[in-house]
TIPA-937483 format. One line per 3 residues: their letters; for each residue x negated, y, z negated of N, C-alpha, C. Coordinates in steps of 0.02 Angstrom, whole numbers, plus 50000, padded with zeros to 5 digits. Atoms other than C-alpha are relative to their C-alpha. Layout:
% residues N
A = X:Y:Z:X:Y:Z:X:Y:Z  ...
//
This chain:
% residues 471
XXX = 50013:49938:50036:49046:50439:49429:49956:50047:50041  50043:49958:49959:48908:50500:49543:50038:50029:50060  49960:49977:49942:49028:50511:49691:50048:50055:49978
XXX = 49953:49948:50024:49154:50610:49587:49963:50065:49986  50038:49939:50013:49017:50732:49532:49979:50034:50065  50018:49971:49935:48959:50755:49712:50060:50034:50033
XXX = 49939:49971:49971:49137:50786:49769:50017:50066:49966  49987:49938:50036:49158:50917:49634:49950:50055:50021  50050:49950:49978:48995:51003:49684:50014:50025:50071
XXX = 49985:49980:49931:49046:51002:49867:50061:50046:50004  49940:49957:49999:49213:51083:49823:49986:50071:49978  50017:49932:50022:49124:51233:49747:49976:50041:50059
XXX = 50019:49955:49945:49106:51380:49867:49964:50061:49972  50038:49941:50022:48981:51521:49854:50041:50064:50006  49962:49939:49988:49105:51650:49920:50068:49999:49966
XXX = 49936:50005:50035:49248:51598:49804:49988:50001:49925  50003:49997:50073:49280:51630:49620:50024:49934:49971  49983:50064:50030:49279:51470:49518:50002:50008:49925
XXX = 49993:50000:50072:49344:51460:49341:50023:49930:49978  49977:50065:50025:49395:51315:49229:50072:49987:50020  49930:50010:49980:49576:51346:49278:50006:49977:50073
XXX = 49997:50018:49930:49536:51323:49464:49957:49940:50018  50045:50057:49987:49405:51184:49448:50037:49935:49988  49961:50061:50007:49529:51043:49473:49960:49937:50016
XXX = 50040:50059:49983:49395:50928:49545:49961:49973:49941  50036:50024:50059:49313:50917:49373:50040:49947:49963  49957:50048:50034:49461:50813:49314:49981:49928:50020
XXX = 50020:50067:49977:49408:50662:49421:49933:49979:49969  50064:50016:50032:49229:50672:49355:50009:49983:49927  49988:50015:50070:49294:50676:49177:50030:49930:49991
XXX = 49970:50067:50004:49398:50519:49209:49947:49946:50011  50052:50050:49987:49250:50425:49283:49949:49998:49943  50046:49998:50056:49136:50483:49141:50029:49965:49939
XXX = 49967:50034:50056:49263:50422:49014:49998:49924:50010  50004:50072:49987:49267:50251:49099:49929:49974:49987  50068:50020:50014:49078:50244:49092:49986:49996:49925
XXX = 50011:50000:50072:49078:50289:48907:50034:49941:49967  49965:50058:50029:49209:50157:48866:49965:49936:50018  50038:50059:49981:49108:50029:48963:49937:49993:49958
XXX = 50059:50002:50044:48951:50076:48865:50019:49980:49929  49977:50019:50067:49050:50060:48703:50015:49925:49996  49987:50072:49998:49105:49885:48756:49935:49961:49999
XXX = 50064:50036:49996:48925:49835:48793:49960:50005:49935  50040:49989:50060:48858:49903:48627:50000:49940:49952  50002:50058:50046:48913:49755:48515:49957:49943:50027
XXX = 50041:50054:49971:48833:49631:48636:49926:50017:49997  50071:49980:50005:48671:49731:48639:49974:49992:49928  50021:50007:50069:48666:49737:48450:49993:49928:49979
XXX = 50004:50072:50017:48702:49551:48433:49938:49969:50033  50059:50026:49966:48565:49514:48561:49936:50019:49962  50059:49979:50038:48439:49617:48462:49995:49962:49934
XXX = 50001:50037:50063:48489:49532:48299:49979:49928:50010  50021:50069:49986:48472:49359:48377:49926:49997:50017  50071:49999:49984:48301:49408:48444:49958:50006:49937
XXX = 50037:49994:50063:48247:49456:48268:50000:49935:49960  49996:50063:50037:48304:49287:48200:49960:49944:50031  50041:50052:49968:48193:49190:48322:49935:49993:49960
XXX = 50061:50013:50039:48041:49108:48240:49939:50034:50029  50058:49969:49969:47920:49183:48366:49997:50076:49991  49998:49928:50010:47972:49360:48318:49962:50018:49936
XXX = 50040:49978:50058:47846:49444:48202:50038:50053:49961  49968:49950:50042:47890:49563:48062:49997:50069:50032  50006:49934:49967:47823:49713:48157:50050:50006:50058
XXX = 49953:49999:49944:47925:49667:48311:50072:50004:49976  49932:49997:50029:48080:49641:48203:50015:50071:49977  49989:49931:50022:48056:49815:48128:50013:50046:50060
XXX = 49989:49959:49940:48042:49892:48303:50069:49985:50031  49934:50017:49974:48197:49796:48357:50055:50034:49961  49949:49968:50040:48296:49865:48211:50001:50076:50012
XXX = 50001:49929:49982:48237:50041:48254:50038:50012:50065  49962:49996:49938:48301:50013:48432:50074:49988:49989  49931:50015:50019:48460:49942:48355:50036:50064:49978
XXX = 49969:49938:50024:48495:50106:48264:50003:50054:50053  50000:49948:49948:48446:50217:48411:50053:49987:50053  49947:50015:49952:48567:50125:48527:50068:50021:49973
XXX = 49937:49977:50029:48710:50159:48406:50006:50075:50004  49998:49927:49994:48663:50343:48402:50014:50022:50072  49989:49982:49930:48657:50347:48593:50073:49993:50020
XXX = 49930:50010:49983:48833:50276:48608:50044:50054:49968  49960:49948:50033:48902:50399:48480:49991:50068:50034  50013:49936:49966:48818:50546:48570:50037:50001:50068
XXX = 49963:50003:49937:48892:50488:48737:50074:50011:49988  49929:49989:50016:49064:50482:48655:50014:50073:49987  49991:49929:50015:49040:50660:48592:49999:50041:50065
XXX = 50003:49963:49936:48988:50722:48765:50063:49988:50041  49939:50016:49963:49136:50632:48842:50060:50040:49974  49945:49961:50029:49254:50719:48721:50000:50072:50026
XXX = 50002:49931:49979:49193:50893:48767:50007:50008:50076  49989:49997:49927:49187:50854:48954:50074:49994:50016  49928:50006:49989:49369:50797:48945:50038:50063:49981
XXX = 49966:49938:50021:49419:50955:48850:49990:50055:50051  50014:49948:49950:49333:51067:48977:50037:49987:50065  49965:50017:49938:49408:50973:49125:50075:50010:49994
XXX = 49928:49993:50010:49582:50984:49047:50024:50072:50007  49980:49930:49993:49579:51174:49066:50035:50013:50067  49969:49990:49935:49633:51154:49248:50071:49972:50004
XXX = 49932:50027:50001:49796:51068:49196:50047:50052:49972  49953:49949:50022:49948:51177:49175:50025:49987:49930  49973:50017:50066:50004:51084:49019:49948:50006:49944
XXX = 50052:49993:50051:49840:51121:48928:50019:50056:49952  49980:49952:50051:49872:51211:48763:49941:50037:49969  50058:49966:50028:49694:51269:48729:49998:50073:50025
XXX = 50005:49930:49977:49679:51460:48732:49934:50012:50036  50059:49986:49961:49553:51537:48850:49942:50025:49956  50053:49975:50045:49458:51614:48703:49957:49944:49972
XXX = 50039:50057:50027:49401:51439:48649:49951:49971:50051  50043:50030:49949:49310:51404:48812:49926:50010:49984  50071:49990:50019:49148:51482:48750:49978:49952:49947
XXX = 50016:50048:50052:49156:51370:48597:49990:49930:50029  50007:50066:49967:49180:51217:48709:49931:49995:50033  50066:50002:49967:49025:51262:48811:49943:49997:49949
XXX = 50052:50004:50051:48925:51289:48652:49993:49929:49973  50001:50068:50027:48973:51119:48584:49971:49950:50051  50027:50047:49951:48934:51030:48747:49925:50012:50010
XXX = 50072:49987:49997:48764:51117:48751:49964:49965:49943  50030:50034:50058:48728:51053:48576:50001:49924:50011  49996:50073:49987:48788:50878:48627:49948:49978:50050
XXX = 50052:50019:49951:48671:50878:48777:49930:50002:49969  50064:50000:50037:48526:50928:48664:49992:49936:49959  50002:50062:50039:48571:50782:48550:49989:49940:50045
XXX = 50010:50055:49953:48581:50668:48701:49927:49995:50023  50070:50000:49980:48407:50721:48757:49956:49973:49945  50040:50023:50058:48336:50692:48583:50008:49925:49990
XXX = 49987:50072:50011:48419:50520:48564:49969:49959:50057  50029:50037:49945:48362:50466:48737:49924:49995:49993  50072:50004:50013:48182:50511:48694:49985:49950:49945
XXX = 50010:50048:50055:48200:50412:48533:50008:49929:50025  49990:50067:49972:48270:50261:48627:49941:49980:50043  50058:50015:49956:48129:50272:48754:49939:49983:49958
XXX = 50058:50013:50043:47998:50279:48615:50005:49933:49966  49991:50063:50034:48072:50133:48519:49995:49941:50048  50003:50055:49952:48094:50027:48673:49929:49989:50027
XXX = 50069:50006:49977:47917:50064:48731:49958:49964:49948  50037:50034:50053:47848:50011:48562:50019:49926:49996  49977:50070:50001:47954:49853:48565:49970:49961:50058
XXX = 50027:50034:49941:47895:49810:48742:49925:49987:49993  50073:50010:50009:47711:49835:48698:49986:49942:49954  50010:50058:50044:47728:49709:48557:50022:49935:50032
XXX = 49975:50061:49967:47829:49587:48662:49950:49973:50050  50047:50022:49948:47699:49583:48800:49938:49968:49971  50057:50032:50031:47567:49527:48675:50014:49928:49979
XXX = 49982:50069:50019:47664:49368:48636:49983:49953:50057  50016:50048:49947:47614:49210:48730:50062:49978:50040  49938:50021:49965:47797:49177:48778:50024:50051:50051
XXX = 49978:49948:49953:47810:49337:48881:49983:49980:50071  50009:50018:49930:47834:49298:49066:49990:50063:50043  50010:49944:49954:47792:49405:49216:50066:50033:50019
XXX = 49934:49973:49984:47977:49425:49256:50024:50047:49945  49981:49958:50056:48009:49494:49082:49961:50066:50000  50040:49939:49998:47865:49617:49099:50024:50048:50055
XXX = 49975:49957:49945:47929:49679:49268:50066:50033:49982  49935:49972:50020:48104:49700:49199:49992:50055:49948  50011:49949:50051:48041:49795:49047:49972:50064:50030
XXX = 50026:49940:49968:47942:49912:49158:50054:50038:50037  49944:49967:49965:48097:49948:49263:50046:50036:49950  49957:49969:50050:48200:49983:49106:49967:50062:49971
XXX = 50036:49943:50028:48065:50098:49036:50001:50059:50049  49998:49946:49950:48055:50196:49199:50069:50032:50006  49931:49974:49998:48246:50212:49202:50014:50044:49940
XXX = 49989:49960:50060:48247:50275:49022:49963:50066:50003  50039:49938:49993:48109:50401:49058:50035:50048:50048  49964:49957:49952:48204:50465:49211:50064:50028:49971
XXX = 49938:49977:50032:48366:50474:49112:49986:50054:49949  50019:49949:50049:48278:50571:48974:49982:50066:50033  50017:49938:49964:48207:50695:49099:50063:50035:50026
XXX = 49938:49970:49975:48378:50722:49178:50041:50031:49943  49963:49972:50057:48458:50746:49007:49967:50065:49976  50035:49939:50019:48323:50873:48965:50015:50057:50048
XXX = 49983:49948:49951:48358:50967:49127:50070:50026:49989  49932:49979:50013:48544:50967:49088:50003:50045:49939  49998:49960:50062:48515:51031:48911:49968:50068:50011
XXX = 50033:49936:49987:48394:51166:48970:50044:50045:50043  49956:49961:49957:48515:51221:49106:50058:50030:49961  49944:49976:50040:48659:51235:48983:49977:50054:49952
XXX = 50025:49948:50046:48552:51332:48859:49987:50065:50036  50018:49939:49963:48490:51453:48991:50062:50037:50024  49940:49968:49970:48663:51485:49067:50060:49999:49953
XXX = 49944:50004:50047:48767:51472:48909:50038:50067:49997  49966:49935:50000:48802:51659:48910:50043:50009:50063  49962:49994:49937:48857:51651:49091:50064:49958:49997
XXX = 49940:50042:50005:48975:51505:49057:50050:50027:49949  49955:49976:50053:49044:51586:48900:50032:50066:50018  49972:49935:49982:49076:51754:48985:50067:49993:50035
XXX = 49934:50000:49968:49251:51798:49043:49992:50014:50074  50005:49991:49928:49270:51782:49231:50041:50060:50021  49965:49942:49975:49315:51947:49313:50018:49992:50073
XXX = 49978:50003:49931:49415:51955:49473:50049:50057:50011  49962:49940:49986:49508:52094:49559:50040:49991:50064  49963:49995:49937:49632:52134:49695:49967:50054:50043
XXX = 50029:49950:49955:49591:52243:49844:50016:50071:49974  49991:49932:50022:49563:52423:49791:49985:50011:49927  50017:49992:50070:49514:52389:49610:49932:49971:49987
XXX = 50068:50022:50016:49345:52360:49528:50000:49935:49963  50007:50063:50036:49281:52196:49459:49991:50015:49926  50004:49988:50072:49303:52187:49272:49997:49934:49964
XXX = 50005:50060:50042:49247:52054:49148:50026:50013:49930  49974:49983:50066:49319:52145:48999:50076:49992:50001  49929:50013:50000:49492:52085:48954:50041:50061:49982
XXX = 49963:49940:50020:49540:52252:48878:50000:50054:50053  50004:49949:49948:49494:52349:49035:50064:50000:50041  49939:49993:49960:49639:52416:49137:49985:49987:50073
XXX = 50008:50013:49929:49666:52374:49318:50032:49934:50019  49967:50062:49979:49757:52241:49416:49950:49943:50010  50041:50060:49991:49686:52065:49415:50041:49947:50037
XXX = 49965:50052:49962:49732:51929:49539:49988:49932:49970  50006:50068:50026:49757:51746:49499:49943:49963:50035  50054:50037:49967:49609:51628:49532:50024:49955:50056
XXX = 49974:50042:49946:49724:51527:49644:49996:50033:50068  50006:49964:49937:49699:51663:49775:49943:49972:50042  50056:50029:49963:49531:51585:49820:50019:49935:50033
XXX = 49977:50064:49971:49614:51417:49847:50042:50012:50062  49958:49985:49942:49744:51493:49962:49959:50028:50058  50043:49973:49947:49609:51587:50056:49962:49945:50036
XXX = 50036:50055:49969:49512:51427:50083:50047:49959:50045  49951:50037:49959:49670:51340:50145:50016:50037:50064  49987:49960:49940:49703:51484:50264:49942:49996:50049
XXX = 50058:50005:49956:49525:51475:50330:49998:49931:50034  49998:50067:49970:49542:51286:50357:50053:49996:50054  49946:50002:49950:49707:51313:50448:49979:50037:50064
XXX = 50022:49963:49941:49632:51444:50563:49946:49962:50039  50050:50041:49966:49486:51328:50599:50032:49942:50037  49966:50056:49968:49606:51186:50639:50035:50022:50064
XXX = 49966:49977:49940:49695:51295:50768:49954:49999:50061  50047:49999:49944:49536:51303:50874:49980:49931:50022  50019:50068:49981:49515:51114:50878:50044:49976:50057
XXX = 49958:50027:49946:49574:51020:51033:50052:49951:49973  49946:50044:50022:49738:50929:51015:49985:49928:50019  50011:50070:49982:49724:50740:51007:50050:49975:50052
XXX = 49956:50028:49949:49798:50635:51145:50061:49968:49968  49939:50027:50027:49979:50594:51111:50054:50002:50053  49942:50000:49954:50149:50572:51192:50024:50072:50008
XXX = 49973:49932:49992:50218:50735:51269:50062:50011:49957  49945:49983:50046:50344:50825:51162:50068:49983:50030  49935:50014:49968:50486:50810:51288:50015:49925:50001
XXX = 49990:50073:49999:50459:50622:51305:50016:49974:49931  49987:50022:50068:50453:50602:51117:50071:50018:49979  49932:49980:50017:50616:50700:51098:50051:49955:50035
XXX = 49954:50045:49964:50700:50594:51233:50001:49931:49968  50002:50066:50032:50640:50435:51151:50037:50000:49934  49964:49996:50064:50706:50493:50983:50075:50003:50011
XXX = 49928:49997:49986:50874:50538:51057:50027:49932:50022  49979:50067:49978:50883:50370:51144:50006:49952:49942  50000:50044:50058:50839:50281:50983:50060:50014:49955
XXX = 49944:49983:50043:50968:50377:50883:50066:49981:50032  49937:50017:49966:51103:50354:51015:50011:49924:50001  49993:50074:50000:51067:50167:51028:50016:49975:49930
XXX = 49985:50022:50068:51071:50153:50839:50073:50016:49982  49932:49980:50017:51234:50249:50825:50052:49960:50039  49950:50033:49957:51321:50158:50969:49991:49924:49999
XXX = 50008:50073:50003:51281:49982:50910:50067:49965:50003  49934:50031:49999:51464:49943:50879:50032:50004:50069  49972:49994:49932:51516:50012:51048:49966:49952:50048
XXX = 50035:50047:49957:51381:49908:51131:50024:49929:49988  49974:50068:50015:51445:49753:51041:50068:49990:50032  49935:50005:49967:51621:49789:51103:49993:49993:50075
XXX = 50011:50006:49928:51557:49814:51280:49975:49930:50017  50025:50068:49987:51464:49648:51269:50057:49950:49999  49943:50047:50002:51622:49557:51215:50046:50008:50061
XXX = 49958:49988:49941:51721:49641:51356:49969:49970:50063  50034:50028:49942:51591:49593:51484:50001:49923:49999  49997:50073:50005:51590:49415:51417:50069:49974:50023
XXX = 49933:50021:49978:51779:49404:51442:50007:50005:50076  49997:49992:49928:51765:49473:51618:49960:49946:50035  50042:50052:49970:51625:49351:51655:50036:49933:49999
XXX = 49963:50064:50004:51731:49205:51593:50056:49997:50053  49947:50000:49949:51876:49260:51705:49971:49991:50070  50031:50007:49934:51761:49278:51854:49975:49929:50012
XXX = 50022:50069:49991:51688:49106:51823:50059:49954:50013  49940:50040:49987:51863:49033:51814:50024:50009:50072  49979:49989:49930:51910:49116:51978:49951:49968:50049
XXX = 50049:50031:49956:51748:49055:52054:50011:49925:50006  49987:50072:49998:51785:48876:52003:50064:49985:50040  49936:50011:49964:51963:48893:52069:49990:50004:50075
XXX = 50010:49992:49928:51909:48957:52239:49953:49947:50028  50043:50055:49976:51772:48826:52250:50041:49937:50012  49956:50058:49990:51903:48691:52225:50045:50009:50061
XXX = 49958:49987:49941:52016:48775:52352:49961:49990:50065  50041:50008:49939:51875:48782:52478:49985:49926:50015  50013:50071:49990:51835:48598:52449:50061:49965:50027
XXX = 49938:50031:49975:52018:48548:52473:50014:50019:50073  49989:49979:49931:52033:48653:52631:49950:49967:50047  50049:50035:49959:51873:48575:52695:50022:49928:50015
XXX = 49977:50069:49990:51943:48401:52667:50059:49998:50048  49943:49998:49955:52108:48449:52753:49977:50013:50072  50025:49984:49933:52013:48523:52898:49968:49939:50032
XXX = 50032:50060:49973:51910:48365:52919:50052:49948:50021  49948:50048:49982:52067:48258:52915:50036:50020:50065  49966:49977:49941:52155:48365:53044:49957:49993:50062
XXX = 50044:50008:49943:52003:48364:53157:49994:49927:50021  50003:50071:49984:51997:48174:53144:50064:49979:50038  49937:50016:49966:52181:48163:53191:50000:50026:50071
XXX = 50000:49971:49932:52157:48280:53339:49955:49960:50046  50045:50040:49958:52010:48178:53401:50032:49933:50019  49966:50063:49985:52112:48017:53387:50054:50009:50053
XXX = 49947:49987:49951:52258:48093:53481:49972:50016:50068  50030:49986:49935:52144:48159:53616:49977:49935:50034  50021:50064:49972:52072:47985:53638:50061:49962:50027
XXX = 49940:50035:49976:52249:47911:53651:50026:50032:50065  49977:49965:49940:52298:48045:53779:49956:49983:50060  50045:50017:49946:52145:48005:53882:50014:49930:50026
XXX = 49986:50068:49978:52186:47819:53884:50066:49996:50038  49935:50001:49966:52367:47855:53932:49995:50031:50070  50009:49970:49934:52315:47970:54074:49965:49953:50048
XXX = 50035:50047:49957:52200:47837:54141:50046:49944:50024  49956:50057:49982:52339:47705:54141:50061:50021:50041  49940:49978:49963:52473:47813:54220:49986:50000:50076
XXX = 50005:49998:49927:52506:47804:54408:50028:50066:50025  49978:49937:49971:52558:47941:54531:50074:50002:50016  49929:49999:49984:52744:47896:54537:50036:50052:49958
XXX = 49961:49949:50035:52881:48012:54481:50017:49977:49931  49984:50027:50066:52936:47896:54344:49940:50001:49954  50062:49999:50041:52760:47880:54291:49984:50071:49977
XXX = 50013:49930:50019:52743:48070:54292:50045:50021:49943  49955:49984:50055:52898:48085:54186:49977:49970:49935  50026:50033:50062:52829:47957:54065:49938:50036:49974
XXX = 50062:49965:50020:52664:48051:54066:50018:50064:49963  49981:49938:50033:52750:48214:54023:50029:49986:49931  49972:50018:50066:52845:48129:53884:49945:49983:49951
XXX = 50056:50019:50044:52685:48056:53814:49961:50061:49978  50037:49939:50018:52598:48225:53822:50038:50041:49947  49961:49964:50051:52742:48306:53728:49996:49964:49933
XXX = 50006:50039:50062:52733:48165:53602:49933:50014:49965  50067:49987:50029:52546:48197:53580:49997:50069:49969  49999:49932:50027:52573:48384:53557:50039:50004:49935
XXX = 49961:50000:50062:52707:48352:53428:49961:49967:49943  50042:50032:50052:52589:48236:53335:49949:50048:49973  50049:49951:50022:52459:48373:53332:50031:50050:49952
XXX = 49966:49951:50043:52587:48490:53253:50028:49968:49938  49977:50035:50060:52629:48360:53122:50073:49983:50002  49929:50014:49996:52806:48327:53187:50011:49941:50048
XXX = 49985:50059:49958:52871:48161:53256:50061:50016:50044  49947:49985:49952:52978:48181:53416:50024:49935:50032  49970:50059:49969:53096:48042:53474:50037:50022:50064
XXX = 49972:49980:49936:53139:48056:53657:50042:49942:50029  49957:50051:49968:53281:47963:53741:50039:50034:50057  49961:49973:49945:53404:47986:53880:50046:50056:49976
XXX = 49954:49951:50027:53522:48085:53766:49966:50066:49980  50035:49938:50020:53388:48212:53707:49942:49985:49953  50058:50005:50046:53250:48243:53573:50024:50006:49928
XXX = 49986:49998:50072:53252:48216:53380:49934:50011:49963  50061:49983:50038:53121:48297:53268:50008:49976:49928  50001:50025:50069:53075:48212:53101:49933:50019:49967
XXX = 50062:49984:50038:52945:48265:52965:49966:49937:49977  50041:50058:50021:52805:48150:52908:50003:49994:49923  49996:50013:50073:52835:48075:52735:49932:49989:49970
XXX = 50067:50013:50027:52656:48021:52718:49962:50065:49986  50034:49937:50010:52590:48200:52740:50025:50035:49937  49973:49968:50059:52706:48266:52604:49976:49965:49937
XXX = 50025:50036:50060:52653:48129:52480:49927:50018:49987  50071:49983:50009:52469:48168:52510:49992:50071:49973  50005:49931:50025:52496:48355:52484:50020:50004:49927
XXX = 49977:50000:50070:52591:48323:52321:49946:49972:49954  50053:50031:50042:52454:48208:52255:49940:50047:49994  50057:49953:50004:52317:48335:52300:50016:50060:49956
XXX = 49981:49943:50043:52414:48475:52216:49997:49981:49927  50004:50022:50070:52431:48375:52055:49928:49993:49976  50071:50008:50019:52246:48331:52054:49967:50069:49991
XXX = 50029:49933:50004:52201:48511:52088:50023:50036:49936  49976:49968:50061:52312:48574:51946:49968:49971:49937  50031:50033:50058:52240:48447:51823:49928:50024:49990
XXX = 50070:49980:50006:52059:48489:51861:49993:50074:49986  50002:49928:50015:52095:48675:51861:50013:50013:49926  49986:49993:50071:52171:48660:51687:49940:49979:49957
XXX = 50060:50024:50038:52021:48559:51624:49942:50050:50006  50055:49952:49990:51898:48683:51699:50012:50064:49959  49984:49941:50040:51988:48830:51616:49987:49987:49926
XXX = 50013:50017:50070:51983:48742:51447:49925:49998:49985  50072:50006:50011:51797:48701:51463:49965:50069:50004  50030:49933:49994:51755:48879:51520:50014:50042:49938
XXX = 49983:49962:50061:51848:48955:51371:49959:49975:49941  50042:50027:50055:51757:48836:51253:49928:50022:50006  50069:49978:49989:51590:48882:51332:49991:50073:49980
XXX = 50004:49929:50018:51626:49068:51312:50003:50010:49925  49996:49995:50073:51677:49044:51131:49934:49979:49967  50065:50023:50027:51517:48946:51098:49945:50052:50012
XXX = 50050:49948:49986:51412:49082:51182:50008:50059:49952  49989:49943:50045:51493:49220:51078:49979:49982:49929  50022:50021:50066:51465:49120:50918:49923:49998:49996
XXX = 50074:50003:49999:51283:49090:50967:49970:50070:49997  50026:49931:50002:51257:49276:50999:50008:50030:49930  49990:49972:50068:51334:49323:50830:49953:49966:49950
XXX = 50046:50034:50045:51231:49189:50741:49928:50024:50010  50068:49975:49987:51073:49251:50827:49990:50069:49968  50005:49934:50031:51107:49430:50771:49996:49995:49925
XXX = 50001:50009:50072:51142:49371:50595:49933:49972:49976  50066:50029:50018:50981:49268:50592:49946:50054:50003  50050:49946:49996:50880:49419:50649:50006:50047:49941
XXX = 49990:49956:50058:50958:49527:50513:49974:49967:49936  50024:50036:50059:50922:49392:50382:49924:49996:50000  50073:50003:49997:50743:49377:50445:49969:50067:49980
XXX = 50025:49934:50020:50718:49565:50427:50006:50009:49924  49991:49995:50073:50791:49559:50251:49948:49958:49963  50049:50043:50032:50676:49414:50209:49931:50031:50001
XXX = 50066:49968:49996:50522:49506:50272:49995:50059:49952  50000:49944:50047:50571:49661:50173:49996:49976:49928  50002:50027:50068:50601:49555:50018:49930:49974:49983
XXX = 50068:50025:50012:50431:49470:50038:49951:50058:49990  50044:49942:50008:50347:49639:50060:50009:50032:49932  49988:49971:50067:50431:49709:49905:49975:49954:49945
XXX = 50025:50048:50049:50386:49550:49812:49924:50006:49993  50073:49992:50003:50202:49569:49859:49980:50065:49967  50015:49936:50032:50204:49752:49809:50012:49996:49924
XXX = 49986:50008:50072:50285:49707:49643:49947:49958:49966  50052:50041:50030:50156:49571:49613:49935:50040:49992  50060:49959:50007:50014:49693:49648:50007:50050:49942
XXX = 49990:49954:50055:50090:49820:49530:49997:49963:49933  50003:50039:50062:50111:49683:49399:49928:49982:49982  50070:50014:50013:49929:49632:49418:49963:50062:49974
XXX = 50032:49937:50023:49874:49814:49401:50021:50015:49928  49976:49988:50068:49984:49830:49247:49966:49954:49949  50035:50047:50045:49908:49672:49171:49928:50022:49988
XXX = 50069:49977:50008:49733:49737:49205:49996:50061:49955  49999:49941:50042:49777:49904:49128:50012:49983:49927  49986:50021:50069:49849:49818:48975:49939:49968:49969
XXX = 50060:50032:50026:49694:49710:48957:49946:50052:49985  50050:49947:50011:49582:49863:48976:50016:50041:49938  49980:49962:50059:49682:49959:48847:49990:49960:49937
XXX = 50011:50041:50059:49674:49812:48728:49925:49998:49982  50072:50000:50014:49485:49803:48748:49978:50067:49971  50018:49934:50028:49470:49990:48720:50025:50007:49929
XXX = 49973:49996:50068:49583:49976:48567:49957:49960:49951  50042:50040:50044:49478:49835:48495:49933:50033:49989  50064:49966:50008:49317:49930:48530:50007:50060:49954
XXX = 49989:49941:50042:49388:50087:48452:50010:49980:49927  49990:50024:50068:49447:49989:48300:49935:49978:49968  50065:50021:50027:49276:49911:48281:49957:50061:49982
XXX = 50039:49940:50014:49193:50081:48294:50025:50036:49937  49972:49967:50059:49313:50155:48168:49985:49959:49936  50016:50041:50059:49288:50007:48050:49927:50009:49980
XXX = 50071:49991:50015:49101:50027:48066:49987:50068:49968  50008:49934:50029:49112:50213:48033:50029:50004:49930  49971:50001:50067:49228:50183:47886:49956:49965:49950
XXX = 50045:50036:50046:49110:50056:47812:49938:50042:49984  50057:49957:50014:48964:50176:47833:50019:50058:49954  49978:49946:50044:49065:50316:47753:50012:49974:49929
XXX = 49989:50029:50067:49115:50200:47611:49934:49990:49964  50066:50009:50031:48934:50153:47582:49970:50067:49980  50027:49933:50017:48886:50336:47588:50034:50028:49938
XXX = 49965:49975:50059:49022:50382:47463:49980:49963:49938  50021:50038:50059:48971:50240:47349:49931:50022:49976  50066:49977:50020:48790:50296:47354:50003:50070:49969
XXX = 49992:49933:50029:48844:50476:47321:50030:49996:49930  49972:50008:50067:48950:50419:47174:49947:49976:49951  50054:50024:50044:48802:50324:47104:49952:50057:49983
XXX = 50045:49943:50014:48692:50479:47122:50032:50049:49951  49965:49953:50045:48824:50587:47038:50001:49973:49929  50000:50030:50068:48837:50463:46895:49932:50005:49969
XXX = 50068:49995:50027:48648:50459:46876:49985:50072:49978  50012:49931:50019:48642:50649:46878:50040:50019:49937  49962:49988:50061:48781:50654:46748:49966:49973:49939
XXX = 50036:50030:50057:48685:50534:46639:49939:50041:49982  50059:49959:50015:48528:50639:46656:50020:50065:49966  49977:49938:50032:48625:50797:46614:50020:49989:49928
XXX = 49979:50016:50069:48701:50713:46462:49939:49988:49955  50061:50011:50040:48528:50655:46405:49965:50065:49984  50032:49935:50013:48457:50829:46427:50038:50041:49949
XXX = 49960:49963:50049:48601:50905:46332:49991:49971:49930  50010:50032:50065:48579:50777:46193:49932:50019:49971  50067:49982:50023:48393:50814:46185:49999:50072:49977
XXX = 49998:49929:50020:48427:51001:46180:50036:50009:49934  49963:49995:50063:48554:50978:46044:49959:49975:49941  50043:50026:50054:48427:50877:45942:49944:50049:49986
XXX = 50056:49953:50010:48286:51002:45970:50023:50065:49967  49975:49938:50029:48395:51151:45918:49999:50002:49924  50002:50000:50073:48420:51104:45734:49930:49995:49972
XXX = 50069:50005:50024:48236:51056:45718:49966:50067:50000  50030:49934:49997:48182:51228:45775:50027:50045:49944  49971:49959:50053:48303:51306:45649:49970:49983:49933
XXX = 50031:50021:50062:48228:51203:45507:49929:50025:49996  50070:49976:49999:48052:51252:45559:49996:50074:49983  49999:49929:50017:48095:51434:45548:50013:50010:49925
//
């Protein structure tokens, strides 16, 4: 409540026109003051019960009990006066709401009533302070009074005295400035005179002009402030475009990923194929090199065994041709009639077997590569789906927590409203009982007065004939 009042006071400007229609900050103070009043109304039954229990204690004297009952009544008066002040503060604060139906001519009456309520508050607070001081002076004379109780009572008395002084200042201020508050606020546009008379002619501007002027002044002041450090505008625009383009082209990116995955699978298949080809060629090369080395060794041994005769030379030439044909993979049969070339059956069988093995492993590698690519694509899709589900789960948990907080706030509000309803019902019941007692006492007085009037009439009627007989 104090913070709301300070905020309202800070919002008031000396160079701006303030009326009840423009004093929107008073609404928050009225809300806080109403909460304080409802809290005081809740505490009142407990205070009264505490005072009654204190009176029923055996150590409580008759004088102290009488003082306690006086404090009992003054506390009820204080709560009712606070409720009255709260009512008028809420009515005055409601003038800044557009939906308020109170005419402007009633504002002076509102200020008058709140001035009277503040006077009553000052009077009741002085009464409470007097009764509590008398009660404390009697309590301190008892042997059961502790030092802690005395210190607490002194603090309460000082708080009541300070509160009474503040209430007196408020009441005096309202009394002194009641004419000012009740007067009609005059405001003008440029080129016209200030007028507080509603019947006077001349243009009048809306009080909201001061609010707009203050906003314009704040805006002009903000222009002179240095800009905070942030990302450059061009970079921010580029980042936004990139984000939007990436968001919009998500499907195209997914298609590109699938295309690249297919190309990658084909390239891996070709890689495996050429690796196998290179291994087979390496093996063939090693075999051929081994054969060439063996044939070279045989040629060397034959050259060493040959002699220098012609026949030997002919045989040598024949052997060399035979070696060369072996290197080329062709068997040459030489005789007196001529040469016969034959292919090697063993070489063809080995090539056929290697080709079959190569085809089998190539087929197996292709199948395993396609299975691996299918598994990778499924894993990517499952990962994306899991991320989406995780985001949905986090959003659901966040909404759940927000809903739970709102539900707790609603439960608290319901409990508070129930307490206020019970307190209001108790207050109304108490007021009704007091009114009933008052009406009963008034009826009894009326009946007694009627009886007295009837007796007097009867006496007059008896005295009248006597006087006539005397004459």
